[in-house]
DSSP file (Angstrom, degrees, kcal/mol; ACC not computed):
  #  RESIDUE AA STRUCTURE BP1 BP2  ACC     N-H-->O    O-->H-N    N-H-->O    O-->H-N    TCO  KAPPA ALPHA  PHI   PSI    X-CA   Y-CA   Z-CA
    1    1 A X              0   0    0      0, 0.0     2,-0.2     0, 0.0     0, 0.0   0.000 360.0 360.0 360.0 128.5   60.2 -114.8  -14.0
    2    2 A X        -     0   0    0      2,-0.0     2,-0.5     1,-0.0     0, 0.0  -0.543 360.0-161.6 -69.2 133.1   58.3 -112.3  -11.8
    3    3 A X        +     0   0    0     -2,-0.2     2,-0.5     2,-0.0    -1,-0.0  -0.946  14.5 177.8-126.8 114.1   55.4 -113.8   -9.9
    4    4 A X        -     0   0    0     -2,-0.5    34,-0.0    34,-0.0    -2,-0.0  -0.951  36.2-117.3-106.9 122.6   52.6 -111.8   -8.5
    5    5 A X        -     0   0    0     -2,-0.5    -1,-0.0     1,-0.1    -2,-0.0  -0.067  33.2 -97.8 -63.5 165.1   50.0 -114.0   -6.8
    6    6 A X        -     0   0    0      1,-0.1     2,-0.4     2,-0.0    -1,-0.1  -0.147  35.4-113.8 -75.7 171.0   46.4 -114.1   -8.0
    7    7 A X        -     0   0    0      1,-0.2     3,-0.2    76,-0.1    76,-0.2  -0.881  12.4-161.6-107.9 141.1   43.5 -112.1   -6.6
    8    8 A X  S    S-     0   0    0     -2,-0.4    75,-1.5     1,-0.3    74,-1.1   0.849  88.3  -0.1 -80.5 -45.7   40.5 -113.6   -4.7
    9    9 A X  E    S+A   81   0A   0     72,-0.2    49,-3.8    73,-0.2    -1,-0.3  -0.972 101.0  69.1-146.1 128.1   38.6 -110.4   -5.3
   10   10 A X  E     -AB  80  57A   0     70,-2.3    70,-3.4    -2,-0.4     2,-0.4  -0.997  68.6 -65.9 160.5-160.5   39.6 -107.1   -7.0
   11   11 A X  E     -AB  79  56A   0     45,-2.3    45,-2.6    -2,-0.3     2,-0.5  -0.983  23.1-156.1-129.9 138.4   40.5 -105.5  -10.3
   12   12 A X  E     -AB  78  55A   0     66,-2.4    66,-2.9    -2,-0.4     2,-0.7  -0.976   9.8-155.1-111.2 119.2   43.3 -106.0  -12.8
   13   13 A X  E     -AB  77  54A   0     41,-3.2    41,-2.1    -2,-0.5     3,-0.3  -0.894  26.6-179.2 -94.7 110.0   43.9 -102.9  -15.0
   14   14 A X  E     +A   76   0A   0     62,-2.8    62,-2.5    -2,-0.7    39,-0.1  -0.638  48.9  33.2-109.8 160.9   45.6 -104.4  -18.2
   15   15 A X  E    S+     0   0A   0      1,-0.2     2,-0.4    60,-0.2    -1,-0.2   0.831  71.5 165.0  63.1  34.2   46.9 -103.0  -21.4
   16   16 A X  E     - B   0  52A   0     36,-1.8    36,-2.8    -3,-0.3    -1,-0.2  -0.691  48.2-101.5 -81.0 138.5   48.2  -99.8  -19.9
   17   17 A X  E >   - B   0  51A   0     -2,-0.4     3,-2.3    34,-0.2     4,-0.2  -0.314  53.2 -92.9 -53.8 129.8   50.5  -97.8  -22.0
   18   18 A X  T 3  S+     0   0    0     32,-0.7    -1,-0.1     1,-0.3    23,-0.1  -0.189 110.4  18.2 -54.8 135.9   54.0  -98.5  -20.6
   19   19 A X  T 3  S+     0   0    0     -3,-0.1    -1,-0.3    32,-0.0     4,-0.2   0.306 100.9  93.4  89.2  -8.7   55.1  -96.0  -18.1
   20   20 A X    <>  +     0   0    0     -3,-2.3     4,-1.9     1,-0.2     5,-0.2   0.427  53.7  96.5 -92.1   0.7   51.5  -94.6  -17.3
   21   21 A X  H  > S+     0   0    0      1,-0.2     4,-2.6    -4,-0.2    -1,-0.2   0.906  82.6  48.2 -67.0 -39.3   50.8  -96.8  -14.4
   22   22 A X  H  > S+     0   0    0      1,-0.2     4,-2.2     2,-0.2    -1,-0.2   0.867 108.8  54.1 -65.5 -33.3   51.8  -94.3  -11.7
   23   23 A X  H  > S+     0   0    0     -4,-0.2     4,-2.1     2,-0.2    -1,-0.2   0.898 112.0  45.3 -64.8 -41.2   49.8  -91.5  -13.3
   24   24 A X  H  X S+     0   0    0     -4,-1.9     4,-2.4     2,-0.2     6,-0.2   0.893 108.4  58.2 -66.1 -43.1   46.8  -93.9  -13.1
   25   25 A X  H  X>S+     0   0    0     -4,-2.6     5,-1.8     1,-0.2     4,-0.5   0.932 112.6  38.2 -55.5 -51.1   47.7  -94.8   -9.5
   26   26 A X  H ><5S+     0   0    0     -4,-2.2     3,-1.0     3,-0.2    -1,-0.2   0.899 113.0  54.7 -71.9 -40.9   47.4  -91.2   -8.3
   27   27 A X  H 3<5S+     0   0    0     -4,-2.1    -2,-0.2     1,-0.3    -1,-0.2   0.855 110.1  49.1 -61.4 -35.1   44.4  -90.2  -10.5
   28   28 A X  H 3<5S-     0   0    0     -4,-2.4    -1,-0.3    -5,-0.1    -2,-0.2   0.609 110.8-124.5 -81.2 -11.7   42.5  -93.1   -9.0
   29   29 A X  T X<5 +     0   0    0     -3,-1.0     3,-1.5    -4,-0.5     4,-0.3   0.711  61.1 145.6  77.9  22.7   43.4  -92.1   -5.5
   30   30 A X  G > < +     0   0    0     -5,-1.8     3,-0.9     1,-0.3     5,-0.3   0.740  63.7  67.6 -61.3 -27.1   45.0  -95.6   -4.7
   31   31 A X  G 3  S+     0   0    0     -6,-0.5    -1,-0.3     1,-0.2    -5,-0.1   0.748 101.1  48.8 -63.5 -24.1   47.6  -93.9   -2.6
   32   32 A X  G <  S+     0   0    0     -3,-1.5    -1,-0.2    -6,-0.1     2,-0.2   0.501  96.5  90.0 -96.7  -3.1   44.8  -93.0   -0.1
   33   33 A X  S <  S-     0   0    0     -3,-0.9     2,-0.2    -4,-0.3    -4,-0.0  -0.587  72.7-132.6 -92.3 155.7   43.3  -96.4    0.1
   34   34 A X  S    S+     0   0    0     -2,-0.2     2,-0.3     2,-0.1    -3,-0.1  -0.292  70.3 106.1-100.7  45.8   44.0  -99.3    2.5
   35   35 A X  S    S-     0   0    0     -5,-0.3     2,-0.3    -2,-0.2    23,-0.1  -0.828  75.6 -98.3-118.9 162.5   44.2 -102.0   -0.1
   36   36 A X        -     0   0    0     -2,-0.3    21,-2.8    21,-0.2     2,-0.4  -0.615  39.2-174.2 -81.7 140.0   47.0 -103.9   -1.7
   37   37 A X  E     -C   56   0A   0     -2,-0.3     2,-0.5    19,-0.2    19,-0.2  -0.998  11.1-165.6-136.4 130.4   48.2 -102.7   -5.0
   38   38 A X  E     -C   55   0A   0     17,-2.6    17,-2.8    -2,-0.4     2,-0.5  -0.969   6.7-164.5-115.5 125.8   50.7 -104.3   -7.4
   39   39 A X  E     -C   54   0A   0     -2,-0.5     2,-0.6    15,-0.2    15,-0.2  -0.963   1.1-167.3-113.0 125.7   52.1 -102.2  -10.2
   40   40 A X  E     -C   53   0A   0     13,-3.4    13,-2.4    -2,-0.5     2,-0.4  -0.953   9.7-164.3-113.8 118.4   53.9 -104.0  -13.0
   41   41 A X  E     +     0   0A   0     -2,-0.6    11,-0.2    11,-0.2   -23,-0.1  -0.806  63.2   3.6-108.3 143.1   55.8 -101.8  -15.3
   42   42 A X  E    S+     0   0A   0     -2,-0.4    -1,-0.2     1,-0.2    10,-0.2   0.862  77.4 174.1  59.8  39.3   57.2 -102.7  -18.7
   43   43 A X  E     -C   51   0A   0      8,-2.9     8,-1.8    -3,-0.4    -1,-0.2  -0.512  39.4-101.0 -74.3 143.9   55.7 -106.2  -18.9
   44   44 A X  E     -C   50   0A   0      6,-0.2     2,-0.4    -2,-0.2     6,-0.2  -0.359  44.0-175.7 -64.5 140.2   56.2 -107.9  -22.2
   45   45 A X  E  >  -C   49   0A   0      4,-2.1     4,-1.8     1,-0.1    -1,-0.0  -0.989  29.2-155.3-141.9 133.9   53.2 -107.9  -24.4
   46   46 A X  T  4 S+     0   0    0     -2,-0.4    -1,-0.1     2,-0.2     4,-0.0   0.850 102.2  42.8 -69.5 -33.1   52.6 -109.5  -27.8
   47   47 A X  T  4 S+     0   0    0      1,-0.1    -1,-0.2     2,-0.1     3,-0.1   0.887 131.4  18.9 -77.3 -43.7   50.0 -106.9  -28.6
   48   48 A X  T  4 S-     0   0    0      1,-0.1     2,-1.3   -31,-0.0    -2,-0.2   0.580  88.9-129.1-110.7 -13.0   51.7 -103.7  -27.3
   49   49 A X  E  < S+ C   0  45A   0     -4,-1.8    -4,-2.1     2,-0.0     2,-0.3  -0.564  90.6  16.0  92.0 -71.6   55.4 -104.6  -27.1
   50   50 A X  E    S+ C   0  44A   0     -2,-1.3   -32,-0.7    -6,-0.2     2,-0.3  -0.975  75.5 168.1-131.1 149.3   55.6 -103.3  -23.5
   51   51 A X  E     -BC  17  43A   0     -8,-1.8    -8,-2.9    -2,-0.3     2,-0.3  -0.966  28.5-124.1-151.2 166.5   52.7 -102.5  -21.1
   52   52 A X  E     -B   16   0A   0    -36,-2.8   -36,-1.8    -2,-0.3     2,-0.3  -0.846  21.3-163.3-110.4 155.4   51.9 -101.7  -17.4
   53   53 A X  E     - C   0  40A   0    -13,-2.4   -13,-3.4    -2,-0.3     2,-0.5  -0.996   3.0-160.6-135.0 140.8   49.5 -103.7  -15.3
   54   54 A X  E     -BC  13  39A   0    -41,-2.1   -41,-3.2    -2,-0.3     2,-0.4  -0.981   3.1-163.8-125.5 119.5   47.9 -102.7  -12.0
   55   55 A X  E     -BC  12  38A   0    -17,-2.8   -17,-2.6    -2,-0.5     2,-0.5  -0.894   6.0-170.6-102.0 129.5   46.4 -105.2   -9.6
   56   56 A X  E     -BC  11  37A   0    -45,-2.6   -45,-2.3    -2,-0.4     2,-0.3  -0.976  11.9-145.4-127.3 116.3   44.1 -103.9   -6.9
   57   57 A X  E     +B   10   0A   0    -21,-2.8   -47,-0.3    -2,-0.5   -21,-0.2  -0.608  57.4  21.4 -85.2 136.9   42.9 -106.2   -4.1
   58   58 A X  S    S-     0   0    0    -49,-3.8   -47,-0.1    -2,-0.3    -2,-0.1  -0.140 101.9 -36.0 101.4 166.1   39.4 -106.0   -2.6
   59   59 A X        -     0   0    0      1,-0.1     3,-0.1   -49,-0.1   -48,-0.1  -0.310  49.9-172.4 -62.7 139.1   36.1 -104.5   -3.6
   60   60 A X    >   +     0   0    0      1,-0.1     3,-1.5   -50,-0.1    -1,-0.1  -0.395  26.3 147.7-136.8  60.3   36.4 -101.3   -5.6
   61   61 A X  T 3  S+     0   0    0      1,-0.3    -1,-0.1     3,-0.0    -2,-0.0   0.742  74.6  58.8 -62.2 -21.3   32.9  -99.8   -6.2
   62   62 A X  T 3  S+     0   0    0     -3,-0.1     2,-0.4     2,-0.1    -1,-0.3   0.252  71.2 129.0 -98.9  11.4   34.4  -96.3   -6.1
   63   63 A X    <   -     0   0    0     -3,-1.5     2,-1.1     1,-0.1     3,-0.1  -0.570  56.6-137.7 -71.3 124.9   36.8  -96.8   -9.1
   64   64 A X    >>  -     0   0    0     -2,-0.4     4,-1.4     1,-0.2     3,-0.7  -0.726  23.8-179.8 -86.6  92.1   36.3  -94.0  -11.4
   65   65 A X  H 3> S+     0   0    0     -2,-1.1     4,-2.4     1,-0.3    -1,-0.2   0.726  76.9  66.3 -70.4 -21.6   36.4  -95.6  -14.9
   66   66 A X  H 3> S+     0   0    0      2,-0.2     4,-1.8     1,-0.2    28,-0.4   0.831  97.7  52.3 -68.6 -30.0   35.8  -92.4  -16.6
   67   67 A X  H <> S+     0   0    0     -3,-0.7     4,-2.5     2,-0.2     5,-0.2   0.930 112.1  47.8 -60.6 -47.6   39.2  -91.1  -15.4
   68   68 A X  H  X S+     0   0    0     -4,-1.4     4,-3.1     1,-0.2    -2,-0.2   0.934 108.8  54.4 -60.7 -42.9   40.7  -94.3  -16.9
   69   69 A X  H  < S+     0   0    0     -4,-2.4     4,-0.3     1,-0.2    -1,-0.2   0.878 111.3  44.4 -56.4 -42.5   38.7  -93.7  -20.1
   70   70 A X  H  < S+     0   0    0     -4,-1.8     3,-0.2     2,-0.2    -1,-0.2   0.888 115.0  47.2 -73.0 -39.8   40.2  -90.2  -20.4
   71   71 A X  H  < S-     0   0    0     -4,-2.5     2,-0.2     1,-0.2    -2,-0.2   0.963 140.6 -15.9 -68.7 -50.7   43.8  -91.3  -19.6
   72   72 A X    ><  -     0   0    0     -4,-3.1     3,-1.5    -5,-0.2    -1,-0.2  -0.739  54.7-166.3-160.5 103.5   43.8  -94.3  -21.9
   73   73 A X  T 3  S+     0   0    0     -4,-0.3    18,-0.4     1,-0.3    -4,-0.1   0.442  85.8  71.1 -81.2   6.0   40.6  -95.8  -23.3
   74   74 A X  T 3  S+     0   0    0     16,-0.1    -1,-0.3   -59,-0.1     2,-0.2   0.340  70.6 114.2 -96.8   8.8   42.5  -98.9  -24.5
   75   75 A X    <   -     0   0    0     -3,-1.5    16,-0.9    -7,-0.2     2,-0.5  -0.535  61.4-140.6 -73.1 141.7   42.9 -100.2  -20.9
   76   76 A X  E     -AD  14  90A   0    -62,-2.5   -62,-2.8    -2,-0.2     2,-0.7  -0.933   8.4-151.0-106.5 125.2   41.1 -103.4  -20.2
   77   77 A X  E     -AD  13  89A   0     12,-2.6    12,-3.2    -2,-0.5     2,-0.5  -0.879   9.9-164.9 -98.8 113.1   39.4 -103.6  -16.8
   78   78 A X  E     -AD  12  88A   0    -66,-2.9   -66,-2.4    -2,-0.7     2,-0.5  -0.887   7.7-151.4-102.6 120.1   39.2 -107.2  -15.4
   79   79 A X  E     -AD  11  87A   0      8,-3.4     7,-2.6    -2,-0.5     8,-1.1  -0.825  15.1-158.5 -91.1 127.1   36.8 -107.8  -12.5
   80   80 A X  E     +AD  10  85A   0    -70,-3.4   -70,-2.3    -2,-0.5     2,-0.4  -0.908  19.2 164.9-108.0 125.8   38.0 -110.7  -10.3
   81   81 A X  E >  S-AD   9  84A   0      3,-2.2     3,-1.3    -2,-0.5   -72,-0.2  -0.990  72.2  -1.4-138.0 136.5   35.8 -112.6   -7.9
   82   82 A X  T 3  S-     0   0    0    -74,-1.1   -73,-0.2    -2,-0.4   -74,-0.2   0.887 130.0 -57.9  53.1  43.2   36.7 -116.0   -6.4
   83   83 A X  T 3  S+     0   0    0    -75,-1.5     2,-0.4   -76,-0.2    -1,-0.3   0.617 118.3 103.6  68.8  13.9   40.0 -116.1   -8.2
   84   84 A X  E <  S-D   81   0A   0     -3,-1.3    -3,-2.2   -76,-0.3     2,-0.7  -0.963  78.3-114.0-129.9 146.7   38.3 -115.8  -11.7
   85   85 A X  E     +D   80   0A   0     -2,-0.4    -5,-0.2    -5,-0.2     3,-0.1  -0.665  37.2 171.3 -74.8 115.7   37.7 -113.1  -14.2
   86   86 A X  E     +     0   0A   0     -7,-2.6     2,-0.3    -2,-0.7    -1,-0.2   0.595  63.7  16.6-104.6 -13.3   34.0 -112.6  -14.1
   87   87 A X  E     -D   79   0A   0     -8,-1.1    -8,-3.4     2,-0.0     2,-0.5  -0.956  56.1-157.7-162.9 138.3   33.8 -109.5  -16.3
   88   88 A X  E     -D   78   0A   0     -2,-0.3     2,-0.5   -10,-0.2   -10,-0.2  -0.977  17.5-161.5-118.1 123.6   36.0 -107.7  -18.8
   89   89 A X  E     -D   77   0A   0    -12,-3.2   -12,-2.6    -2,-0.5     2,-0.4  -0.918   5.1-154.9-111.4 133.6   35.2 -103.9  -19.4
   90   90 A X  E     -D   76   0A   0     -2,-0.5     2,-0.2   -14,-0.2   -14,-0.1  -0.863  20.0-136.4 -97.0 137.9   36.4 -102.0  -22.3
   91   91 A X        -     0   0    0    -16,-0.9     2,-0.3    -2,-0.4   -25,-0.1  -0.468  17.2-168.2 -92.4 164.3   36.7  -98.3  -21.8
   92   92 A X        -     0   0    0     -2,-0.2     2,-0.3   -20,-0.0   -20,-0.1  -0.936  40.5 -80.4-141.9 169.5   35.7  -95.3  -23.9
   93   93 A X        -     0   0    0     -2,-0.3   -23,-0.1     1,-0.1     2,-0.1  -0.542  53.8-123.4 -69.8 128.4   36.4  -91.7  -24.0
   94   94 A X        -     0   0    0    -28,-0.4     3,-0.1    -2,-0.3    28,-0.1  -0.432   4.1-137.5 -71.7 148.6   33.9  -90.1  -21.4
   95   95 A X  S    S+     0   0    0      1,-0.2    27,-2.9    26,-0.1     2,-0.4   0.814  90.2  23.6 -70.7 -31.7   31.6  -87.4  -22.6
   96   96 A X  E     -E  121   0B   0     25,-0.2     2,-0.4    34,-0.1    25,-0.2  -1.000  65.4-171.0-137.1 137.0   32.3  -85.3  -19.5
   97   97 A X  E     -E  120   0B   0     23,-2.6    23,-2.5    -2,-0.4     2,-0.4  -0.994   7.0-159.4-128.9 140.2   35.1  -85.3  -17.1
   98   98 A X  E    S-E  119   0B   0     -2,-0.4    21,-0.2    21,-0.2    -2,-0.0  -0.967  70.5 -10.9-122.2 129.9   35.3  -83.4  -13.8
   99   99 A X  S    S+     0   0    0     19,-2.9    -1,-0.1    -2,-0.4    20,-0.1   0.745 100.5 104.8  58.9  31.2   38.4  -82.4  -11.9
  100  100 A X  S    S+     0   0    0     18,-0.4     2,-0.3     1,-0.4    -1,-0.1   0.790  85.8  21.6 -99.8 -47.1   40.8  -84.5  -14.1
  101  101 A X  S    S-     0   0    0     17,-0.2     2,-0.4    -4,-0.1    -1,-0.4  -0.852  78.4-134.2-117.7 158.2   42.3  -81.8  -16.1
  102  102 A X        -     0   0    0     -2,-0.3     2,-0.3    -3,-0.1    15,-0.0  -0.884  27.0-104.8-116.5 145.8   42.5  -78.0  -15.2
  103  103 A X        -     0   0    0     -2,-0.4    36,-0.1     1,-0.1     5,-0.0  -0.532  22.1-160.1 -66.7 127.5   41.7  -75.1  -17.6
  104  104 A X        +     0   0    0     -2,-0.3     2,-0.6     3,-0.0    -1,-0.1   0.454  59.0 109.8 -89.0  -7.7   44.8  -73.5  -18.7
  105  105 A X    >   -     0   0    0      1,-0.2     3,-1.7     2,-0.1     6,-0.2  -0.620  59.6-153.7 -72.3 112.9   43.0  -70.2  -19.8
  106  106 A X  T 3  S+     0   0    0     -2,-0.6    -1,-0.2     1,-0.3    -3,-0.0   0.707  94.4  54.7 -68.7 -16.4   44.1  -67.6  -17.2
  107  107 A X  T 3  S+     0   0    0      4,-0.1    -1,-0.3     3,-0.0     5,-0.1   0.488  81.8 116.0 -92.1  -3.9   40.8  -65.7  -17.8
  108  108 A X  S X> S-     0   0    0     -3,-1.7     3,-1.6     1,-0.1     4,-0.7  -0.345  76.2-122.5 -62.3 146.1   38.6  -68.7  -17.0
  109  109 A X  H >> S+     0   0    0      1,-0.3     4,-3.7     2,-0.2     3,-0.7   0.795 110.8  65.7 -60.3 -30.3   36.3  -68.4  -14.0
  110  110 A X  H 34 S+     0   0    0      1,-0.2    -1,-0.3     2,-0.2     6,-0.1   0.702  93.2  62.0 -71.5 -16.1   38.0  -71.5  -12.5
  111  111 A X  H <4 S+     0   0    0     -3,-1.6    -1,-0.2    -6,-0.2     3,-0.2   0.820 118.5  26.0 -73.3 -34.3   41.2  -69.5  -12.3
  112  112 A X  H << S+     0   0    0     -4,-0.7     2,-1.3    -3,-0.7    -2,-0.2   0.869 123.2  49.5 -93.9 -48.0   39.5  -67.0   -9.9
  113  113 A X    ><  +     0   0    0     -4,-3.7     3,-2.0     1,-0.2    -1,-0.2  -0.634  69.1 175.2 -92.5  79.6   36.8  -69.1   -8.3
  114  114 A X  T 3   +     0   0    0     -2,-1.3    -1,-0.2     1,-0.3     4,-0.1   0.678  70.0  67.9 -67.2 -15.1   39.1  -72.1   -7.4
  115  115 A X  T 3  S+     0   0    0     -3,-0.1    -1,-0.3     2,-0.1     2,-0.1   0.710  80.0 100.4 -72.2 -18.5   36.2  -73.9   -5.5
  116  116 A X  S <  S-     0   0    0     -3,-2.0     2,-0.1    -7,-0.2     0, 0.0  -0.443  82.0-114.6 -67.7 135.3   34.5  -74.4   -8.9
  117  117 A X        -     0   0    0     -2,-0.1     2,-0.9     1,-0.1    -1,-0.1  -0.438  22.5-119.0 -69.6 143.7   35.0  -77.9  -10.4
  118  118 A X        -     0   0    0     -2,-0.1   -19,-2.9    -4,-0.1     2,-0.5  -0.742  40.3-175.8 -82.2 112.1   36.9  -78.1  -13.6
  119  119 A X  E     -E   98   0B   0     -2,-0.9    14,-2.5   -21,-0.2    15,-0.4  -0.934   5.8-179.3-115.7 127.9   34.3  -79.6  -16.0
  120  120 A X  E     -EF  97 132B   0    -23,-2.5   -23,-2.6    -2,-0.5     2,-0.4  -0.988  12.7-152.2-126.9 142.4   35.2  -80.5  -19.6
  121  121 A X  E     -EF  96 131B   0     10,-2.3    10,-2.2    -2,-0.4     2,-0.3  -0.887  28.1-109.0-109.1 140.5   33.0  -82.0  -22.3
  122  122 A X  E     + F   0 130B   0    -27,-2.9     8,-0.3    -2,-0.4     3,-0.2  -0.529  39.2 171.2 -66.8 121.3   34.2  -84.2  -25.3
  123  123 A X  E     +     0   0B   0      6,-3.2     2,-0.3    -2,-0.3     7,-0.2   0.714  69.8  18.5-106.4 -30.3   34.0  -82.0  -28.4
  124  124 A X  E  >> - F   0 129B   0      5,-1.9     5,-2.2     1,-0.1     4,-1.1  -0.853  57.4-169.9-147.4 108.7   35.7  -84.2  -30.9
  125  125 A X  T  45S+     0   0    0     -2,-0.3    -1,-0.1     3,-0.2   -32,-0.0   0.832  87.4  57.5 -68.2 -33.6   36.2  -88.0  -30.3
  126  126 A X  T  45S+     0   0    0      1,-0.2    -1,-0.2     2,-0.1    -2,-0.0   0.897 118.7  30.4 -68.2 -39.1   38.6  -88.4  -33.3
  127  127 A X  T  45S-     0   0    0      2,-0.1    14,-0.5    -3,-0.1    -1,-0.2   0.486 106.1-127.8 -90.0  -5.1   41.1  -85.9  -32.0
  128  128 A X  T  <5 +     0   0    0     -4,-1.1    13,-0.6     1,-0.2     2,-0.4   0.923  50.5 164.1  56.1  49.4   40.2  -86.6  -28.4
  129  129 A X  E   < -FG 124 140B   0     -5,-2.2    -6,-3.2    11,-0.2    -5,-1.9  -0.833  20.7-166.3-102.4 133.9   39.6  -82.9  -27.8
  130  130 A X  E     -FG 122 139B   0      9,-3.0     9,-3.3    -2,-0.4     2,-0.4  -0.796   7.7-147.4-112.5 156.5   37.7  -81.6  -24.7
  131  131 A X  E     -FG 121 138B   0    -10,-2.2   -10,-2.3    -2,-0.3     7,-0.2  -0.960  22.7-110.2-121.6 142.9   36.3  -78.1  -24.1
  132  132 A X  E  >  -F  120   0B   0      5,-2.2     4,-1.3    -2,-0.4   -12,-0.2  -0.503  19.4-139.6 -68.3 136.2   36.0  -76.2  -20.9
  133  133 A X  T  4 S+     0   0    0    -14,-2.5    -1,-0.1    -2,-0.2   -13,-0.1   0.853  98.7  41.2 -65.4 -33.9   32.4  -75.8  -19.7
  134  134 A X  T  4 S+     0   0    0    -15,-0.4    -1,-0.2     1,-0.1   -14,-0.1   0.904 133.0  12.1 -85.8 -39.1   33.0  -72.2  -18.6
  135  135 A X  T  4 S-     0   0    0      2,-0.1    -2,-0.1   -30,-0.0    -1,-0.1   0.462  90.0-122.2-122.5  -6.9   35.2  -70.6  -21.2
  136  136 A X     <  +     0   0    0     -4,-1.3     2,-0.1     1,-0.2    -3,-0.1   0.619  51.2 164.2  71.5  12.4   35.1  -73.1  -24.2
  137  137 A X        -     0   0    0     -6,-0.1    -5,-2.2     1,-0.1     2,-0.3  -0.436  35.5-123.4 -61.9 136.3   39.0  -73.5  -24.1
  138  138 A X  E     -G  131   0B   0     -7,-0.2     2,-0.4    -2,-0.1    -7,-0.2  -0.588  26.8-175.4 -80.6 138.1   40.2  -76.5  -26.0
  139  139 A X  E     +G  130   0B   0     -9,-3.3    -9,-3.0    -2,-0.3     2,-0.2  -0.937   7.4 175.3-136.1 120.1   42.2  -79.1  -24.4
  140  140 A X  E      G  129   0B   0     -2,-0.4   -11,-0.2   -11,-0.2   -12,-0.1  -0.711 360.0 360.0-115.7 168.2   43.6  -82.0  -26.4
  141  141 A X              0   0    0    -13,-0.6   -12,-0.1   -14,-0.5   -13,-0.1   0.439 360.0 360.0 -82.2 360.0   45.9  -84.9  -25.6
């Protein structure tokens, strides 16, 4: 049995779709932080069959939950303080995302003016479709 020690203070991202933990690791910029991170891939799950889990040690005020909501809004965010879960957050699709996806339309202003942020707004929650702010190009999962 794999044993990863508990956290005194930090965040546990649970119920990540199996195989998506590294994508989340890089989107959150965890590779640039000086904190301990444990990634557990393909853990057994009664609910999902297989899942990934990410444990992040230390205070994480700068964690962008909107990125997580876009990648997979079924992720559970557990806030840990003094070795106990003090809060569980459920994610939802964000209404607006910035610099997470990039517009694929070659005529979009973001293709020419590369310093402009890529901004997308949720246009249809059922199909999880977003539209580019500048050119109205659709982007779905």
